[in-house]
C-alpha positions in Angstrom: -4.9 13.3 13.7 -2.3 12.1 11.1 -2.9 8.4 10.4 -1.1 6.0 8.2 -2.2 2.7 7.0 -0.2 -0.2 5.8 -2.0 -3.0 4.1 -0.9 -6.5 3.2 -1.5 -10.2 3.6 0.8 -10.4 6.5 1.4 -14.0 5.7 2.9 -14.1 8.4 3.5 -10.7 10.0 7.3 -10.4 10.5 9.6 -7.9 12.1 10.3 -6.3 8.8 6.7 -5.2 8.7 6.9 -3.6 12.2 10.2 -1.8 11.5 8.9 -0.3 8.3 5.6 0.7 9.7 7.4 2.3 12.8 10.1 4.1 10.7 7.6 5.5 8.3 5.3 6.7 11.2 8.4 8.6 12.6 9.6 9.9 9.2 6.0 11.4 8.4 5.3 12.5 11.8 2.3 10.3 12.1 0.2 9.8 15.3 -0.8 6.3 14.4 0.0 3.6 11.7 -2.8 1.0 11.3 -1.9 -2.4 9.9 -4.8 -3.6 7.7 -4.7 -7.4 6.8 -6.4 -8.2 3.4 -9.3 -10.4 4.0 -9.5 -11.5 0.1 -6.3 -10.4 -1.5 -7.1 -10.1 -5.3 -3.5 -10.2 -6.6 -2.0 -12.8 -4.2 -0.9 -16.1 -5.6 0.0 -19.2 -3.7 -1.4 -20.4 -0.2 -2.4 -17.8 2.3 -3.1 -18.6 5.9 -6.8 -18.2 7.0 -7.6 -14.7 7.8 -8.3 -15.6 11.5 -4.7 -16.8 11.9 -3.3 -13.7 10.2 -5.5 -11.5 12.4 -4.3 -13.4 15.6 -0.7 -13.1 14.7 -1.0 -9.4 14.1 -2.6 -9.0 17.5 0.3 -10.7 19.1 2.9 -8.8 17.0 1.7 -5.5 17.9 1.9 -5.8 21.6 4.4 -3.3 22.9 4.7 -1.3 19.7 3.5 2.3 20.5 1.8 4.0 17.7 1.0 0.7 15.7 -2.3 -0.8 15.9 -4.5 -3.4 14.1 -7.3 -2.2 11.8 -9.5 -5.1 10.7 -11.5 -3.1 8.2 -11.8 -5.7 5.4 -13.3 -8.8 7.2 -17.0 -7.6 6.8 -16.7 -6.6 3.2 -17.7 -9.0 0.5 -15.6 -9.5 -2.7 -11.9 -8.8 -3.2 -10.0 -6.6 -0.8 -9.4 -3.6 -3.1 -7.4 -0.8 -1.5 -9.5 2.0 -2.9 -12.6 0.6 -1.1 -10.6 0.3 2.2 -9.5 3.9 1.9 -13.2 4.9 1.5 -14.0 3.0 4.7 -11.1 4.7 6.3 -12.4 8.1 5.3 -15.7 7.3 6.7 -14.4 6.0 9.9 -11.9 8.7 10.5 -13.3 11.7 8.7 -11.1 14.4 10.3 -7.9 12.5 10.0 -5.0 13.5 7.6 -4.7 10.0 5.8 -1.6 8.4 4.4 -1.4 5.2 2.5 2.0 3.5 2.9 3.2 1.5 0.0 6.6 0.1 -0.9 8.4 1.3 -4.1 8.0 -2.2 -5.5 4.2 -2.1 -5.0 4.0 1.4 -6.5 5.8 0.3 -9.7 2.9 -2.2 -10.2 0.2 0.4 -9.5 -1.3 -0.2 -13.0 -2.5 -3.6 -12.0 -4.4 -2.3 -9.0 -8.3 -1.8 -9.0 -9.1 2.0 -9.8 -5.5 3.1 -9.1 -6.1 6.7 -10.2 -8.7 7.2 -7.3 -6.3 6.5 -4.6 -5.1 10.0 -4.1 -8.8 11.1 -3.9 -9.0 9.4 -0.5 -5.5 9.6 1.0 -2.0 10.9 0.5 0.5 8.2 -0.7 3.9 7.6 1.0 6.2 5.6 -1.4 8.6 3.8 0.8 12.1 2.9 -0.3 13.0 -0.8 -0.7 16.5 -2.2 -0.9 17.5 -2.6 -4.8 14.3 -1.1 -5.9 14.8 2.3 -8.0 12.1 4.8 -7.0 9.3 4.9 -9.8 7.9 8.1 -11.2 4.5 9.5 -9.9 1.9 7.1 -11.2 -0.3 8.9 -14.1 -3.6 10.0 -12.6 -2.1 10.7 -9.1 -2.0 14.2 -7.9 1.8 14.7 -7.4 1.1 17.0 -4.6 -0.3 14.1 -2.6 2.5 11.7 -3.4 5.7 11.6 -1.2 8.8 9.4 -1.6 10.1 8.6 1.7 13.5 7.0 2.7 13.1 4.4 5.5 15.1 1.7 7.1 16.3 -0.8 4.6 14.9 -4.1 5.4 15.5 -7.2 3.2 13.2 -9.7 5.1 10.1 -11.0 3.2 7.2 -13.2 3.9 8.3 -15.6 1.3 11.7 -16.2 2.9 10.0 -16.7 6.3 7.6 -19.3 4.8 10.4 -21.1 3.0 12.4 -21.4 6.2 9.4 -22.6 8.1 8.5 -25.2 5.4 12.1 -26.5 5.8 11.9 -26.6 9.5 14.6 -24.0 9.9 14.8 -21.2 12.5 13.1 -17.8 12.0 14.5 -16.3 15.2 14.9 -12.6 14.8 12.6 -12.7 11.8 9.3 -13.2 13.7 8.2 -11.8 17.0 8.6 -14.6 19.5 4.8 -14.8 20.2 4.2 -15.1 16.4 6.7 -17.8 16.0 5.3 -19.8 18.9 1.7 -19.3 17.3 2.9 -20.4 13.9 4.4 -23.6 15.3 1.6 -24.4 17.7 -1.0 -24.3 14.7 1.3 -25.9 12.1 1.2 -22.9 9.8 3.4 -22.8 6.7 4.8 -26.3 7.4 5.6 -28.3 4.4 2.6 -30.6 3.7 3.3 -34.3 4.3 2.1 -36.9 1.8 0.2 -39.9 3.0 1.3 -43.5 2.2 -1.4 -43.7 -0.5 0.1 -40.7 -2.2 3.7 -42.0 -2.1 
């Protein structure tokens, strides 16, 4: 089995995530791509929706997407959600699979700030995915260049920060989020701009 994994906070999951995962699956000839939400993202700044909500939104978003699935590998692991530890878990869970870690070119350029980055190619091949306006970086020192592949995929300019900004301003995110995710966000009041009480004014 050829298995790809795409990690992230998915805060919230948007159509850009799904388009990228599906296009990478086709470009690499993968049987499946698992989306892995970070339980405790170590490099994330700012407010992140509770894990249970991000998990629920992913379940809703993935309905009807053949070849894409949710892999909640990090919820039972204590401490920060390090990618290298997740790849070890993946190896144990799918020992016979040919594993690919999908990362954007922008993420790969910041690889030096990751935990044990040089160990990643010990556990999986890495597909560095093109991003609009981001030059392709060189192979990271310590990575086996035979296990790193640069892959051109559909250009998507959509980002979670843009979605959150529009939600906080009460603006439409139609065509940005799957409909079921949009309804979930609004039902639970996620990413809305906090309102101040009279005592705070």
